[in-house]
Structure formats: C-alpha cells, structure tokens
C-alpha positions as CSV (number, residue, x, y, z in Angstrom):
1,M,89.3,-36.6,-43.4
2,L,87.6,-35.9,-46.5
3,V,87.4,-32.4,-47.8
4,L,84.5,-31.4,-50.6
5,G,85.1,-28.4,-53.0
6,L,88.9,-27.0,-53.8
7,A,87.8,-23.4,-53.7
8,R,89.9,-21.4,-51.1
9,S,87.6,-22.2,-48.5
10,G,88.8,-26.5,-49.4
11,R,92.2,-25.5,-49.6
12,A,92.5,-23.8,-46.8
13,A,91.2,-26.5,-44.7
14,V,93.2,-29.1,-46.2
15,A,96.1,-26.6,-45.2
16,A,95.4,-26.5,-42.1
17,L,94.4,-29.8,-40.6
18,E,97.6,-30.9,-43.0
19,R,99.3,-28.8,-40.2
20,R,98.4,-31.1,-38.0
21,G,99.5,-34.2,-39.0
22,V,95.8,-35.5,-40.5
23,E,96.1,-37.1,-43.0
24,V,93.2,-35.4,-45.8
25,A,92.0,-36.7,-48.2
26,V,90.1,-34.6,-51.5
27,A,87.5,-34.7,-54.1
28,D,86.3,-32.2,-56.3
29,R,82.1,-31.5,-56.0
30,E,81.4,-32.8,-59.8
31,L,82.5,-36.3,-58.9
32,G,79.4,-38.6,-59.4
33,N,77.7,-41.5,-57.4
34,D,80.6,-44.4,-58.2
35,A,83.1,-42.4,-57.2
36,A,81.9,-40.8,-53.9
37,V,81.2,-44.6,-52.5
38,E,85.0,-45.0,-53.9
39,L,86.4,-42.3,-51.5
40,L,84.2,-42.4,-48.8
41,E,85.7,-45.3,-47.5
42,G,87.8,-45.0,-45.0
43,V,86.4,-41.4,-44.3
44,D,85.4,-40.2,-40.5
45,V,84.5,-36.7,-41.6
46,L,83.3,-34.5,-44.8
47,V,84.2,-31.2,-44.5
48,K,82.2,-29.3,-47.1
49,S,83.3,-26.1,-49.5
50,P,80.1,-23.5,-49.1
51,G,79.5,-23.4,-52.7
52,V,78.9,-27.7,-52.5
53,P,75.2,-28.0,-52.1
54,R,73.4,-30.9,-50.1
55,Q,72.1,-32.5,-53.0
56,A,75.7,-33.4,-54.5
57,P,76.7,-37.5,-54.5
58,M,79.8,-37.0,-52.3
59,V,77.8,-35.4,-49.4
60,A,74.1,-37.6,-50.2
61,E,76.3,-40.7,-49.4
62,A,77.8,-38.9,-46.6
63,E,74.4,-38.0,-45.4
64,Q,73.5,-41.7,-46.0
65,R,76.4,-43.7,-44.3
66,G,76.0,-41.2,-41.1
67,L,79.5,-39.6,-41.6
68,P,79.5,-36.2,-40.3
69,I,79.5,-33.5,-42.4
70,W,81.1,-30.4,-41.1
71,S,81.3,-26.8,-42.8
72,E,84.6,-25.5,-43.3
73,V,84.2,-22.4,-40.5
74,E,83.1,-25.5,-38.3
75,L,86.2,-27.3,-38.7
76,G,87.4,-23.7,-38.1
77,F,86.2,-23.2,-34.9
78,R,87.4,-26.7,-33.7
79,L,90.9,-25.7,-34.6
80,L,91.1,-21.9,-32.9
81,D,90.8,-21.1,-29.5
82,N,89.5,-18.2,-30.5
83,R,86.6,-15.9,-29.6
84,I,83.9,-15.8,-32.6
85,L,82.0,-12.4,-33.2
86,G,80.2,-14.0,-35.8
87,V,77.5,-11.6,-38.1
88,T,74.5,-13.0,-40.4
89,G,72.3,-12.0,-42.4
90,T,70.5,-11.4,-46.2
91,N,72.5,-8.8,-46.9
92,G,75.2,-5.7,-44.8
93,K,77.7,-9.0,-43.2
94,T,80.3,-7.6,-45.4
95,T,80.5,-4.1,-44.3
96,T,78.7,-4.7,-40.9
97,C,82.2,-7.9,-40.2
98,E,84.9,-5.0,-41.7
99,L,83.7,-2.2,-39.6
100,L,84.1,-4.8,-36.4
101,G,87.2,-5.7,-37.8
102,V,88.1,-1.5,-37.2
103,M,86.1,-1.3,-33.9
104,L,88.0,-4.7,-33.0
105,G,90.8,-4.5,-34.3
106,A,91.0,-7.6,-35.2
107,P,90.9,-9.8,-37.9
108,V,87.9,-11.1,-40.8
109,A,87.4,-13.7,-41.9
110,G,84.3,-16.2,-43.1
111,N,82.6,-15.8,-46.6
112,V,84.7,-12.6,-46.7
113,G,86.9,-13.5,-48.6
114,R,89.3,-14.8,-45.8
115,A,88.4,-18.6,-45.0
116,L,88.7,-19.4,-40.8
117,T,90.9,-22.2,-41.3
118,E,93.7,-19.7,-42.6
119,L,93.9,-17.4,-39.8
120,D,95.0,-21.6,-37.8
121,G,98.7,-19.8,-36.8
122,R,98.1,-17.0,-37.0
123,V,96.2,-15.2,-34.5
124,G,97.1,-15.5,-30.9
125,P,94.8,-17.8,-28.3
126,G,91.9,-15.5,-27.4
127,G,92.0,-12.8,-29.4
128,W,89.0,-12.0,-31.7
129,I,88.2,-12.9,-35.0
130,V,85.4,-11.0,-36.5
131,C,83.4,-13.8,-39.1
132,E,81.3,-13.1,-41.6
133,L,78.8,-16.4,-42.2
134,S,76.6,-17.4,-44.7
135,S,73.7,-19.8,-44.9
136,F,75.9,-21.9,-46.9
137,Q,78.1,-22.4,-44.2
138,L,76.0,-22.6,-41.3
139,E,73.3,-25.3,-42.8
140,D,76.3,-27.2,-41.8
141,V,77.8,-26.5,-37.9
142,H,77.7,-28.6,-35.5
143,E,79.6,-26.8,-32.4
144,L,80.1,-23.6,-33.5
145,A,79.4,-21.0,-31.3
146,C,80.1,-17.7,-30.8
147,E,81.0,-15.5,-28.2
148,I,78.5,-12.9,-29.4
149,A,76.4,-13.5,-32.7
150,V,74.6,-10.5,-34.9
151,L,71.9,-11.1,-37.4
152,L,71.4,-7.8,-39.4
153,N,68.3,-9.3,-41.7
154,I,66.0,-12.1,-43.5
155,E,64.6,-11.0,-46.5
156,P,64.5,-13.5,-49.7
157,D,67.4,-14.7,-51.1
158,H,68.8,-17.9,-52.8
159,L,65.8,-19.6,-52.9
160,D,67.6,-21.7,-55.9
161,R,69.9,-23.1,-52.9
162,H,67.5,-23.5,-50.1
163,G,64.2,-23.9,-51.8
164,S,62.0,-22.1,-49.5
165,F,62.0,-19.2,-47.7
166,E,61.6,-20.9,-44.4
167,A,64.4,-23.4,-45.3
168,Y,66.6,-20.3,-45.6
169,R,65.0,-18.2,-42.9
170,D,66.0,-21.7,-40.6
171,A,69.8,-21.7,-41.2
172,K,70.5,-18.3,-41.2
173,L,68.9,-18.6,-37.2
174,R,71.7,-21.5,-36.2
175,I,74.2,-19.1,-35.8
176,F,72.2,-18.3,-32.1
177,E,73.0,-21.6,-31.5
178,R,75.0,-22.1,-28.0
179,A,75.6,-17.9,-28.6
180,R,76.7,-16.5,-25.8
181,T,75.6,-12.6,-26.4
182,K,73.1,-12.2,-29.5
183,I,72.8,-9.0,-31.6
184,V,68.7,-8.7,-33.4
185,P,67.4,-6.5,-35.3
186,R,64.0,-5.0,-33.9
187,G,60.5,-5.8,-34.5
188,L,61.5,-9.6,-35.6
189,G,60.6,-11.0,-32.3
190,L,64.0,-12.2,-31.0
191,E,65.3,-12.3,-27.7
192,G,68.8,-10.3,-27.6
193,I,70.3,-7.0,-27.4
194,G,68.0,-5.4,-30.2
195,F,69.0,-2.7,-33.0
196,S,67.8,0.0,-35.8
197,A,69.3,2.0,-38.0
198,D,67.4,5.0,-35.6
199,D,69.7,3.8,-32.4
200,P,71.6,7.3,-31.3
201,L,75.7,6.1,-32.3
202,P,78.6,7.8,-31.2
203,A,79.5,9.3,-34.3
204,E,77.9,9.7,-37.8
205,P,79.3,7.1,-39.6
206,L,80.3,7.9,-43.1
207,M,79.0,5.7,-45.5
208,R,76.1,7.1,-47.3
209,G,72.8,5.1,-46.7
210,A,70.1,4.0,-44.2
211,H,71.0,0.3,-44.4
212,N,74.6,1.8,-43.4
213,R,73.5,3.4,-40.6
214,E,71.5,0.4,-39.7
215,N,75.1,-1.5,-40.3
216,A,76.5,1.0,-38.0
217,A,74.4,0.5,-35.0
218,A,74.2,-3.6,-35.2
219,A,78.3,-3.1,-35.6
220,T,78.4,-0.9,-33.1
221,A,75.9,-2.9,-30.2
222,A,78.3,-5.9,-31.0
223,A,81.6,-4.0,-30.2
224,R,79.9,-2.7,-27.0
225,A,79.4,-6.4,-25.9
226,A,82.5,-7.1,-27.0
227,G,83.8,-4.0,-24.0
228,I,84.6,-1.8,-26.7
229,Q,84.5,1.7,-26.0
230,D,82.9,4.5,-27.3
231,D,85.8,6.5,-28.3
232,R,87.3,3.5,-30.3
233,I,83.3,2.8,-32.1
234,A,83.0,6.8,-33.1
235,E,86.6,6.6,-34.9
236,A,85.9,4.0,-37.3
237,L,82.5,4.6,-38.0
238,R,83.4,8.7,-38.5
239,T,86.4,7.1,-40.7
240,F,85.6,3.9,-42.2
241,P,85.3,4.6,-45.8
242,G,83.1,1.6,-46.8
243,V,83.5,-2.2,-48.4
244,P,84.3,-1.9,-52.8
245,H,81.4,-2.9,-54.3
246,R,78.5,-1.6,-52.4
247,L,77.8,1.6,-52.6
248,E,80.9,2.6,-54.0
249,L,81.8,6.0,-55.9
250,V,83.3,5.4,-58.9
251,R,84.0,9.0,-60.3
252,E,82.6,12.3,-60.9
253,L,82.6,13.2,-64.7
254,D,81.4,16.1,-66.0
255,G,78.6,16.7,-62.9
256,V,77.8,12.5,-63.2
257,T,78.0,10.3,-60.4
258,Y,78.9,6.4,-61.3
259,V,78.2,4.3,-58.0
260,N,79.3,0.4,-58.0
261,D,76.4,-1.5,-55.8
262,S,77.3,-4.6,-58.3
263,K,77.1,-7.0,-54.0
264,A,73.2,-5.5,-54.6
265,T,72.6,-9.3,-55.8
266,N,69.0,-9.5,-54.7
267,V,65.8,-7.3,-54.7
268,A,66.4,-6.1,-50.8
269,A,69.5,-5.0,-51.3
270,A,69.0,-2.8,-54.7
271,L,66.0,-1.4,-53.2
272,R,68.1,0.0,-50.1
273,G,70.5,1.7,-53.0
274,L,67.8,2.9,-54.5
275,A,66.9,4.4,-51.4
276,A,70.2,6.0,-50.6
277,Y,69.5,8.0,-54.0
278,E,65.9,8.8,-53.5
279,D,67.0,12.7,-53.7
280,E,68.7,12.3,-56.8
281,P,68.4,11.5,-59.9
282,V,68.8,8.5,-61.0
283,H,69.6,6.2,-64.2
284,L,69.5,2.3,-62.4
285,I,71.0,-0.5,-64.0
286,L,69.1,-4.1,-63.3
287,G,70.0,-7.3,-64.2
288,G,71.9,-10.5,-64.5
289,S,71.4,-14.5,-63.4
290,R,68.1,-15.8,-61.6
291,K,67.6,-16.2,-58.2
292,G,64.4,-17.5,-57.6
293,E,62.9,-13.5,-56.7
294,A,60.1,-11.7,-58.1
295,F,60.5,-8.2,-59.3
296,A,57.7,-6.9,-58.8
297,P,58.9,-5.0,-55.3
298,L,61.3,-3.4,-57.6
299,A,58.3,-2.0,-60.3
300,T,56.7,-0.1,-57.0
301,A,59.9,1.5,-55.9
302,I,60.9,3.0,-58.6
303,G,60.2,6.6,-57.9
304,P,60.3,9.9,-59.8
305,N,63.9,10.6,-59.5
306,V,64.5,7.7,-61.7
307,K,65.2,8.8,-65.3
308,S,65.8,5.3,-67.1
309,V,66.3,1.7,-66.1
310,H,68.7,-0.4,-68.4
311,V,68.2,-4.3,-68.1
312,I,70.8,-6.3,-68.9
313,G,71.5,-10.1,-69.0
314,E,69.6,-13.7,-68.2
315,T,66.9,-11.7,-65.9
316,A,66.1,-8.8,-68.7
317,E,63.0,-10.1,-70.2
318,E,61.6,-10.9,-66.3
319,L,63.0,-7.5,-65.6
320,A,61.0,-5.4,-68.8
321,A,57.8,-7.2,-68.0
322,A,57.9,-6.1,-64.5
323,I,59.3,-2.5,-65.5
324,P,57.5,-1.5,-68.8
325,Q,60.0,1.5,-69.0
326,A,62.9,-0.5,-68.8
327,E,65.1,-0.1,-72.0
328,R,66.7,-3.8,-72.3
329,D,70.6,-3.1,-73.4
330,G,71.7,-6.8,-72.9
331,D,75.3,-5.8,-71.2
332,L,77.0,-3.4,-69.0
333,A,78.8,-1.5,-72.0
334,T,75.6,-1.3,-73.8
335,A,73.6,0.5,-71.3
336,L,76.7,3.0,-70.3
337,A,76.7,3.7,-73.6
338,S,72.9,4.3,-73.6
339,I,72.0,6.4,-71.0
340,D,71.6,10.1,-70.9
341,A,72.8,11.6,-68.4
342,E,72.9,15.5,-67.2
343,P,75.1,17.2,-64.2
344,G,73.6,15.8,-60.8
345,D,72.6,12.8,-62.0
346,V,72.9,9.5,-60.6
347,V,74.4,6.6,-62.5
348,L,73.6,3.1,-60.0
349,L,75.0,-0.7,-61.0
350,S,72.2,-1.8,-58.3
351,P,71.3,-5.2,-60.2
352,A,68.8,-7.2,-57.4
353,C,70.7,-10.5,-59.5
354,A,73.1,-12.7,-59.5
355,S,76.1,-12.3,-62.0
356,Y,77.3,-15.7,-63.0
357,D,75.7,-15.5,-66.6
358,Q,78.1,-13.1,-67.6
359,F,80.3,-12.6,-65.2
360,R,82.4,-14.3,-62.2
361,D,81.0,-13.5,-59.4
362,F,79.7,-10.1,-58.3
363,E,83.4,-9.1,-58.3
364,E,84.3,-9.0,-61.9
365,R,80.7,-7.4,-62.5
366,G,81.7,-5.0,-60.3
367,E,85.8,-4.2,-61.6
368,E,84.1,-4.1,-65.2
369,F,81.4,-1.5,-65.0
370,R,84.5,0.6,-63.3
371,R,86.4,-0.2,-65.5
372,L,84.1,0.7,-68.6
373,V,83.3,4.0,-66.4
374,Q,86.8,5.6,-65.8
375,N,87.1,4.6,-69.6
376,L,84.4,7.3,-70.2
377,T,85.5,10.2,-71.6
378,G,83.1,14.0,-71.3
C-alpha cells in the first residue's frame, strides 16, 4: 500500500498498517508526475489523506492505472470491528459529534482531530465510534457502512476544491451509501428519521443559538437510534458546554462580551453566529482567505443590532464591497483596537472565511483572538 499525505491521518494510517505487518510506502502530496509514476510501481492500493485533492499528480496517475483509491476513513472502517455513527454536514459536525460522544460514552474520531485509524486496537470489538466525516473524506469511500449516518445540513462550501455545489453535495450524500439508519434534516426530501431545531428534546441544551439546538436535535435522534435512554441524553444536553472556536465565550471585560467563533469558515456558519446574538449589540469581525463564496447574504443579514463591521485578511476588499459600512482593519489586533464597545455589547469573531491567508488554520486564528482579548485592559 502507498499512503499519500503525511499529516495526522496519513501518519495514523501508516502506523495501523505497519502494526499488521503490511508493507507501506509513503509519499508527500507535492510530488511531481515522474516521481508519482515511479512510486506507484508495485502498489495495490493508494490511501489518500483528505487534504490531497484528486488533481494531485499521484492521484491522477493512480486513477489512470485503475488502482483503488481509499480515504483514511475507508481504511479505518476496514481495519476496525466497530459500529460507526457517522456525522457529516457543512456546519455543526464537530459540536454534534462531541455531544454524541458524551451521550454514547464513545470515542470521537475522523475529521475532528483524531484519525479513525488511531483507534485501531484501542476500542473493543462491537463498540461505538462517533466519526466526523468531511466531504474530502467521503470522496473516496467504497465499503464504509455507517450503522447510523447523520446529515446535519448542506450549504455552499469548499467550492474551490469541489468545483461546484452539486459535486460538494454529492460527496456529502455518500455518507448514506450502505448506512443502516439515516438521520436527516426535515424539509430536504431525504428518506430517514427527520429532525429540526423545533423538536421537543428531553432537556434544553446548554449551548447557545438556534443552530446548536438543531445540532442537539440531530444528536438526540441519533442517540435514540443507538438505543440510548432519554435520561442520559438529557444529562448530556444540560451539561455539554460546546467546543472551542464555536461561539466560545472568551471573556467579559467592563460589561463587553468577547466571542470566538473562528470555526465559522463559511458564510452560512457566520450567519448562524450572527443569529445567535440578534438581540444584542454586536461588533462583527469578518474576513480571511477565499473559498469561492459570495458575501451578499452577509450584507442582507446584518441588522440594526450590528453596531460595526470590521474586515480583515485576503477577502477584506470583497467584504467591504458587499458591506459598505465595514471598516478595513487588516488584521485581528487592529480590528480589536478599533472597536469602540460599550457595556452590553458583544464583540464577535465570526469570519465567514477560511484562515489560511494569515494563520495555519482556524484554531490558530481563534487562539490569537483569545490571546489578544485576554491581554486587553479595562
């Protein structure tokens, strides 16, 4: 086997295969055509990390040769003897997965920070694993069969990678291939157990926002399908605080609330963040690297409660063109310094963009926001 991409999931795949005595070759995604041709000699399967696009020379060459191309989660499914509760969607995946992990008392893996193959040998046969599944991972599944498959939502995202919304949607819907039980949003016309933000729940979630109540409803439906009793579900809903970088309360200073929603890396997620604070005065920080989305919906959604808008990063000019009242601040430190907040106001970082222009990832962006806010003086 050949593992392409040596980040977290690639390293985990190599380790799991080597534990079984499988001969493994490894390659970095930056290889050119000639090196790709040479490395593929004698390879029977290519295991591809999610960050590697299908246009990469080695993937294209493997496809031309008719070699099987697996995602790391496909490999994990084949190695592990466990029941998989898979979760996908444009927004809310990590929050829903972590909440389900509490409800089921199960490990969480996949796109959430721990590769599925990392659990090889660590979970007893037949036990549950909650697996967050991105469109990049679902592109290359063949036998992956979720015992329970959850789709949270589908909205435009990663158009720079998939090329069209239709291709992105099709990748997401692959979670339902071979799934035994399907949990779906009401109103999309999909078969399965429906859920919505208005569902009665065994307890109200601690997390803020209508979108998080919808995540809680999806998790409740999935947990019930897994045989979890309502008292255990209720306890999880009442106590689960949410996940860092998703409407994370960083600090209250002189009556001003600072909220880190750095994971809002697309317009739909930023709209959810805004809606969670629609009844409070908000100073909104937007901007980052491009993903091919239009920003007009943001301009429409900015209501009278938004006292100021501050745009940063690569998309600052595009955002300012869509939102004329926006202040061009360039970076987070400048944006925070220019905000004139009063007691009762909310300073919300909900960027609507990826982070790769100024940061390694959304976590680093959120951590920088957190650091800057903690250093503010009254």
